[in-house]
Legacy VTK file of the C-alpha trace (Angstrom):
# vtk DataFile Version 3.0
C-alpha trace
ASCII
DATASET POLYDATA
POINTS 446 float
-10.675 23.691 -15.154
-8.046 26.349 -15.228
-6.723 27.554 -11.773
-6.082 31.315 -13.382
-8.235 33.873 -15.401
-5.178 35.805 -17.205
-6.312 39.370 -18.313
-4.806 41.806 -21.007
-4.311 45.345 -19.372
-4.095 48.037 -21.707
-1.491 49.666 -19.654
0.471 49.116 -16.669
-0.190 50.379 -13.225
2.697 52.728 -11.779
3.470 54.808 -8.577
5.188 57.916 -9.467
7.404 59.356 -6.857
8.786 63.016 -6.668
10.270 65.376 -4.020
7.043 66.716 -3.277
4.628 64.360 -3.765
3.979 60.323 -4.641
1.044 59.414 -6.847
-0.231 55.871 -7.113
-1.894 54.965 -9.984
-3.794 51.127 -10.254
-4.656 49.386 -13.709
-8.219 48.020 -14.185
-9.878 45.528 -16.223
-12.893 43.856 -16.419
-14.980 41.240 -18.352
-18.323 43.063 -17.586
-18.009 46.736 -18.321
-20.600 49.381 -16.829
-19.039 52.755 -16.973
-15.964 53.234 -18.769
-14.608 56.212 -16.300
-10.780 56.270 -16.651
-10.166 56.664 -13.047
-12.082 55.609 -9.798
-10.468 57.693 -7.011
-7.738 60.512 -7.116
-6.645 62.023 -3.930
-4.075 62.503 -1.197
-3.795 59.973 1.475
-3.877 61.574 5.169
-1.716 58.976 7.025
0.650 57.551 4.274
2.839 55.828 6.353
0.486 53.726 8.391
-1.133 52.776 4.795
2.041 51.560 3.599
2.741 49.505 7.039
-0.542 47.788 6.718
-0.028 47.253 2.587
3.361 45.520 3.637
1.729 43.427 5.888
-0.994 42.704 3.443
1.613 41.465 1.067
3.027 39.126 3.958
-0.230 37.489 4.003
-0.511 37.324 0.353
3.249 35.736 0.168
2.332 33.102 3.317
1.063 29.705 3.052
0.667 27.289 6.042
-0.428 24.087 4.152
1.713 24.253 0.549
5.020 23.073 -0.935
7.882 25.367 -1.611
7.298 24.765 -5.086
3.518 25.877 -4.938
4.596 29.035 -2.983
6.705 30.125 -6.090
3.348 31.135 -7.708
2.573 33.895 -5.345
-0.397 36.503 -6.322
-1.333 40.070 -5.532
-4.171 42.221 -3.820
-7.349 43.161 -5.240
-8.109 46.892 -4.591
-11.960 48.429 -4.650
-12.544 51.964 -4.469
-16.179 53.467 -3.628
-18.250 54.356 -0.996
-15.449 56.906 0.343
-13.815 53.972 1.213
-10.587 52.518 -0.778
-10.084 48.768 0.347
-7.271 46.343 -0.617
-7.746 42.316 0.164
-5.663 39.202 -0.550
-5.370 35.791 0.380
-2.580 33.724 1.817
-1.356 31.173 -1.196
-3.019 28.368 0.638
-6.486 30.401 1.076
-6.706 29.749 4.727
-6.063 33.541 5.476
-7.750 36.471 4.231
-6.344 40.067 4.996
-8.229 43.676 4.074
-6.905 46.927 4.386
-9.530 49.632 4.730
-8.685 52.927 4.158
-11.796 54.894 5.624
-13.303 58.457 5.080
-10.407 59.937 7.191
-7.779 58.392 5.321
-7.709 60.196 2.450
-8.654 63.516 0.846
-9.755 63.295 -2.865
-12.458 62.605 -5.255
-14.390 59.163 -6.249
-14.938 59.465 -9.646
-16.458 56.031 -9.891
-16.457 52.686 -8.001
-14.272 49.964 -9.482
-12.302 46.912 -8.450
-8.996 45.684 -10.088
-6.162 43.425 -9.143
-2.597 44.829 -8.174
0.796 43.856 -8.378
3.010 44.023 -5.547
6.463 43.240 -6.772
9.823 44.169 -5.023
10.352 47.561 -6.212
6.822 48.760 -5.023
7.287 46.905 -1.718
10.773 48.728 -1.638
8.696 52.094 -2.001
6.167 51.579 0.285
8.958 50.758 2.815
10.551 53.824 2.273
7.740 56.210 2.929
8.139 58.338 5.947
5.489 59.969 8.266
6.264 63.044 6.692
5.693 62.646 3.353
2.941 63.826 0.779
1.403 60.503 -1.182
-1.220 60.770 -3.992
-3.161 57.703 -4.444
-4.932 57.383 -7.810
-7.275 54.323 -8.422
-8.095 53.692 -12.253
-6.523 52.910 -15.665
-3.327 55.046 -15.694
0.250 52.750 -15.438
1.717 51.934 -12.194
5.470 52.793 -11.995
7.765 54.428 -9.538
9.587 57.752 -10.338
12.518 59.210 -8.276
15.573 60.793 -9.273
15.303 59.489 -12.915
14.582 56.200 -11.322
11.137 54.229 -12.908
9.757 51.017 -11.757
6.927 49.257 -13.499
4.452 46.569 -12.182
4.220 43.446 -13.902
0.412 42.040 -15.031
-0.981 39.536 -12.762
-3.320 36.466 -13.192
-6.358 36.339 -10.723
-6.510 32.946 -8.770
-9.873 31.302 -9.463
-9.302 29.893 -5.773
-9.386 33.490 -4.586
-12.919 33.821 -6.132
-14.000 30.824 -4.165
-12.403 31.926 -1.006
-14.275 35.675 -1.044
-17.433 33.407 -1.615
-16.781 31.404 1.900
-15.297 34.234 3.942
-17.825 36.988 3.548
-20.361 34.488 4.539
-17.971 33.666 7.633
-17.780 36.982 8.284
-21.530 37.783 8.189
-21.971 35.278 10.799
-19.508 36.652 13.172
-19.408 39.079 16.071
-17.197 40.945 18.444
-16.313 39.552 21.916
-13.392 40.823 22.728
-11.659 44.614 22.312
-7.848 45.530 23.373
-6.040 48.507 23.729
-2.367 48.440 22.279
-0.602 46.987 25.761
-3.125 44.384 26.292
-2.881 43.221 22.560
1.039 43.144 22.708
0.911 41.126 25.803
-1.887 38.586 24.385
0.351 37.968 21.223
3.351 37.478 23.546
1.477 34.192 24.454
1.507 32.844 21.131
3.589 29.992 20.959
7.009 29.071 19.206
6.845 27.010 16.219
3.762 25.598 14.536
1.472 24.023 17.339
-0.529 20.916 15.854
-3.484 21.112 18.518
-6.099 23.832 18.826
-4.837 27.250 21.098
-7.935 28.940 23.052
-8.405 32.638 23.856
-9.115 33.146 27.340
-8.989 35.628 30.434
-7.265 34.639 33.320
-7.098 37.174 36.045
-8.327 39.818 33.871
-5.615 39.203 30.908
-6.146 37.766 27.836
-4.165 34.794 26.697
-3.610 32.117 24.239
-3.880 28.175 26.212
-3.655 24.669 25.050
-6.691 24.165 27.478
-10.120 25.397 26.862
-12.138 26.958 29.599
-15.447 28.946 29.824
-16.229 31.020 27.224
-13.013 30.335 25.223
-12.508 31.232 21.368
-11.085 28.415 19.628
-8.196 29.598 17.223
-6.615 26.947 14.918
-3.507 27.139 13.776
-2.907 30.142 16.156
0.681 30.884 14.807
-0.625 32.373 11.849
-1.903 35.659 13.674
2.259 36.251 13.962
1.584 37.757 10.740
-0.312 40.903 11.728
2.005 41.226 15.087
4.477 43.918 13.462
0.999 46.060 13.190
0.418 45.914 16.884
3.333 48.718 18.309
1.025 51.081 16.522
-2.436 50.021 16.481
-4.894 52.122 18.884
-7.173 48.867 19.061
-7.680 45.206 18.416
-10.848 44.024 18.204
-12.340 39.888 17.953
-14.844 38.456 15.967
-15.393 34.841 16.212
-17.742 33.268 13.974
-20.924 31.960 15.309
-19.366 28.000 15.341
-15.907 28.816 15.437
-15.412 28.045 11.833
-13.031 31.412 11.644
-12.313 34.117 13.777
-11.094 37.674 12.530
-9.068 40.083 14.084
-9.221 43.612 12.992
-6.572 46.153 14.127
-7.539 50.058 14.487
-4.911 52.472 13.505
-5.797 56.143 12.846
-8.014 56.010 9.775
-6.933 52.839 8.714
-8.543 49.534 9.587
-6.849 45.920 9.110
-8.484 42.934 9.139
-7.010 39.374 9.188
-9.432 36.525 8.930
-8.016 32.751 9.669
-10.100 29.651 8.925
-10.767 26.821 11.604
-7.704 25.104 10.899
-4.463 26.049 9.107
-4.801 23.180 6.447
-8.017 24.446 5.529
-8.443 27.168 3.009
-11.848 29.326 2.652
-11.835 28.258 -0.881
-12.574 25.016 -0.258
-15.506 25.707 2.780
-18.674 25.683 0.599
-20.287 28.182 3.041
-22.433 29.553 0.192
-23.778 26.395 -1.073
-27.154 26.473 0.283
-28.046 29.814 -0.798
-27.228 28.475 -4.393
-29.991 25.598 -4.340
-33.093 27.277 -5.534
-32.984 28.946 -8.692
-32.938 32.808 -8.952
-33.478 34.312 -12.327
-30.156 35.849 -13.855
-32.088 39.248 -14.282
-32.976 39.253 -10.896
-29.309 38.582 -10.082
-28.358 41.230 -12.764
-30.524 43.598 -11.343
-29.492 43.238 -7.717
-25.659 43.525 -9.027
-26.471 47.052 -10.607
-28.472 48.139 -7.631
-25.409 47.146 -5.504
-23.082 49.012 -8.070
-25.215 52.201 -7.866
-25.171 52.230 -4.168
-21.835 50.645 -3.517
-23.600 48.394 -0.688
-26.086 45.639 -0.165
-28.234 45.332 2.571
-30.472 42.324 2.340
-32.691 42.794 5.292
-33.603 46.335 3.544
-33.975 45.111 0.443
-36.276 42.462 1.608
-38.474 45.068 3.502
-38.329 47.645 0.723
-39.089 45.337 -2.274
-41.551 42.874 -0.209
-39.075 40.145 -0.742
-39.174 36.685 1.030
-35.674 36.858 2.950
-35.013 33.051 1.803
-35.202 34.736 -1.712
-32.868 37.119 -0.576
-30.656 34.983 1.178
-30.200 33.283 -2.192
-29.765 36.327 -4.234
-26.701 37.490 -1.522
-25.486 33.725 -1.925
-25.356 34.115 -5.982
-23.919 37.656 -5.725
-21.211 36.291 -3.168
-20.414 33.513 -5.049
-19.174 35.288 -8.191
-17.143 37.683 -5.451
-19.396 40.546 -6.071
-19.995 41.261 -2.134
-17.741 41.828 0.671
-19.060 41.710 4.456
-18.106 44.843 6.783
-18.279 43.958 10.377
-18.243 47.451 11.684
-21.085 48.625 9.246
-22.740 44.944 9.843
-23.289 45.265 6.211
-22.329 43.923 2.650
-20.246 46.405 0.619
-20.166 46.200 -3.188
-16.796 44.779 -4.955
-17.116 44.929 -8.836
-15.094 41.825 -9.881
-14.781 41.168 -13.551
-16.835 38.231 -13.650
-20.012 37.078 -15.205
-22.704 35.175 -13.808
-22.190 31.970 -15.765
-19.007 31.638 -13.504
-21.179 30.534 -10.657
-21.299 26.750 -12.023
-17.511 26.661 -12.609
-16.276 28.072 -9.439
-18.610 25.464 -7.252
-17.730 22.100 -8.228
-19.970 20.352 -5.506
-23.073 22.505 -6.934
-22.130 21.153 -10.833
-21.511 17.753 -9.609
-25.073 17.965 -7.782
-26.695 19.154 -10.989
-24.995 16.141 -13.050
-26.625 13.746 -10.462
-29.969 15.493 -11.017
-29.652 15.591 -15.086
-28.581 11.581 -14.733
-31.656 10.914 -12.787
-29.265 9.528 -10.083
-31.398 11.008 -7.583
-34.423 9.296 -5.886
-37.033 10.027 -2.901
-37.723 7.342 -1.267
-39.796 8.467 1.625
-41.226 12.041 2.500
-43.192 12.677 5.571
-44.076 16.238 7.085
-40.285 17.377 7.868
-38.690 14.102 7.174
-37.221 13.094 3.996
-35.224 10.088 2.740
-33.422 9.394 -0.497
-31.031 7.325 -2.461
-28.187 8.872 -4.360
-26.104 6.984 -7.049
-22.509 7.018 -6.662
-19.786 5.198 -8.454
-20.502 1.601 -7.512
-22.233 2.625 -4.154
-25.559 3.997 -3.061
-25.336 7.155 -0.670
-28.425 7.201 1.800
-29.525 10.913 2.532
-31.795 11.810 5.657
-33.195 15.218 5.876
-34.976 15.902 9.296
-35.859 19.361 9.483
-32.824 21.725 9.484
-30.620 18.624 10.099
-29.107 16.656 7.280
-27.044 13.336 6.935
-25.376 11.138 4.362
-23.592 8.186 4.345
-20.947 9.520 2.196
-17.021 9.760 3.582
-17.283 13.849 2.721
-20.324 14.042 5.489
-18.499 11.430 7.714
-15.203 13.346 7.643
-16.241 17.001 7.924
-20.161 16.358 9.540
-21.486 19.586 7.796
-18.891 21.698 8.863
-17.438 22.511 5.500
-20.593 22.832 3.747
-22.935 20.377 2.532
-21.700 17.372 0.374
-22.976 17.147 -3.640
-25.677 14.164 -2.434
-27.391 16.240 0.086
-27.288 19.304 -1.996
-28.894 17.442 -5.123
-31.485 16.068 -2.750
-32.477 19.701 -1.846
-32.138 20.876 -5.299
-34.448 18.282 -6.367
-37.138 19.024 -3.664
-36.992 22.939 -4.067
-37.710 22.662 -7.807
LINES 1 447
446 0 1 2 3 4 5 6 7 8 9 10 11 12 13 14 15 16 17 18 19 20 21 22 23 24 25 26 27 28 29 30 31 32 33 34 35 36 37 38 39 40 41 42 43 44 45 46 47 48 49 50 51 52 53 54 55 56 57 58 59 60 61 62 63 64 65 66 67 68 69 70 71 72 73 74 75 76 77 78 79 80 81 82 83 84 85 86 87 88 89 90 91 92 93 94 95 96 97 98 99 100 101 102 103 104 105 106 107 108 109 110 111 112 113 114 115 116 117 118 119 120 121 122 123 124 125 126 127 128 129 130 131 132 133 134 135 136 137 138 139 140 141 142 143 144 145 146 147 148 149 150 151 152 153 154 155 156 157 158 159 160 161 162 163 164 165 166 167 168 169 170 171 172 173 174 175 176 177 178 179 180 181 182 183 184 185 186 187 188 189 190 191 192 193 194 195 196 197 198 199 200 201 202 203 204 205 206 207 208 209 210 211 212 213 214 215 216 217 218 219 220 221 222 223 224 225 226 227 228 229 230 231 232 233 234 235 236 237 238 239 240 241 242 243 244 245 246 247 248 249 250 251 252 253 254 255 256 257 258 259 260 261 262 263 264 265 266 267 268 269 270 271 272 273 274 275 276 277 278 279 280 281 282 283 284 285 286 287 288 289 290 291 292 293 294 295 296 297 298 299 300 301 302 303 304 305 306 307 308 309 310 311 312 313 314 315 316 317 318 319 320 321 322 323 324 325 326 327 328 329 330 331 332 333 334 335 336 337 338 339 340 341 342 343 344 345 346 347 348 349 350 351 352 353 354 355 356 357 358 359 360 361 362 363 364 365 366 367 368 369 370 371 372 373 374 375 376 377 378 379 380 381 382 383 384 385 386 387 388 389 390 391 392 393 394 395 396 397 398 399 400 401 402 403 404 405 406 407 408 409 410 411 412 413 414 415 416 417 418 419 420 421 422 423 424 425 426 427 428 429 430 431 432 433 434 435 436 437 438 439 440 441 442 443 444 445
């Protein structure tokens, strides 16, 4: 399977700069065409300096990697931008996909008009980064998200951005990170001084052991010793990516996942919010976590998913609970639909609003299988008749799954699942279920 999906843009994106105002125009492309609006958003940024600082930090996240070689780092990718529901969101992953970052420009952060909602991927090349670095607090910057070119115009100088491929790894990462975000809750809130003091306790170098966010003597700190209600932070050095923003932050909030599979750190700066989510360990990418796999077990008709896609597109958000109540749907069915929409990158999650937001990515429903190889492998096991239920009594099920020269035993007991394969032995279900358990559950569901 190809590691990237390349788009052909009808025209490039541009940033136009004059003595009075700056204009940023972002090109768009989609395999799935709903409306053909030439522009999604057009208006002025109320705090362009803060937006620029956040976008530069986002670019640093995208350029970083914590588990790849220098050769792999050479293939850098660029952020995704979504305009809709009175917000403009820039998103990106580190190249290893173990760090997810998002810049949310909230309602007070812009003064303009949303003509349509839509999503595109944007190139931050060196001239663009230089332009963002030069934005001053007193400047007026106009932002437009649409099909127009992206170039920098200043005193006769013009900078045009390059076209970029969108890695499939990012779509897979978006699936898992949204599920982890949906299972996270706020535990700490720090002011600027507290946040700066906390980050001074990050150890030098790259620690090979877990660190824990604890409170000692009323002060938060990172410690290699776990105590009380400590929050586990694997690869704590990755948090240094957001340290430059703390000097202008109003507040820092910490949202750990229920089982510590990720932690999210949100910085609030006036009308702009910067979110950084880091995976459980520095070597683990969100793209390989398989958090949504169980939501894909039960087959959901494509027309249902397409209808919900259209519903989300029109409302620019997706509330599973409200949908279940209004439409009289079973929550398990809604969870499956949510999983499928997330699996093709159509849903993001906003921790403050405790709700999914719609991300109009250019993907078709048929990509679900190709983006989830474990799901594809489970389907193959079923098609080849390699799954046999050997015992089924009450909530307990035992099955035998034929592997490569070996038979794996799968046991389902209520909400617990076990398998004799290497994947399960190594991860104990923390990175999603293995293909053997997935195949048995799909066989039972059908």
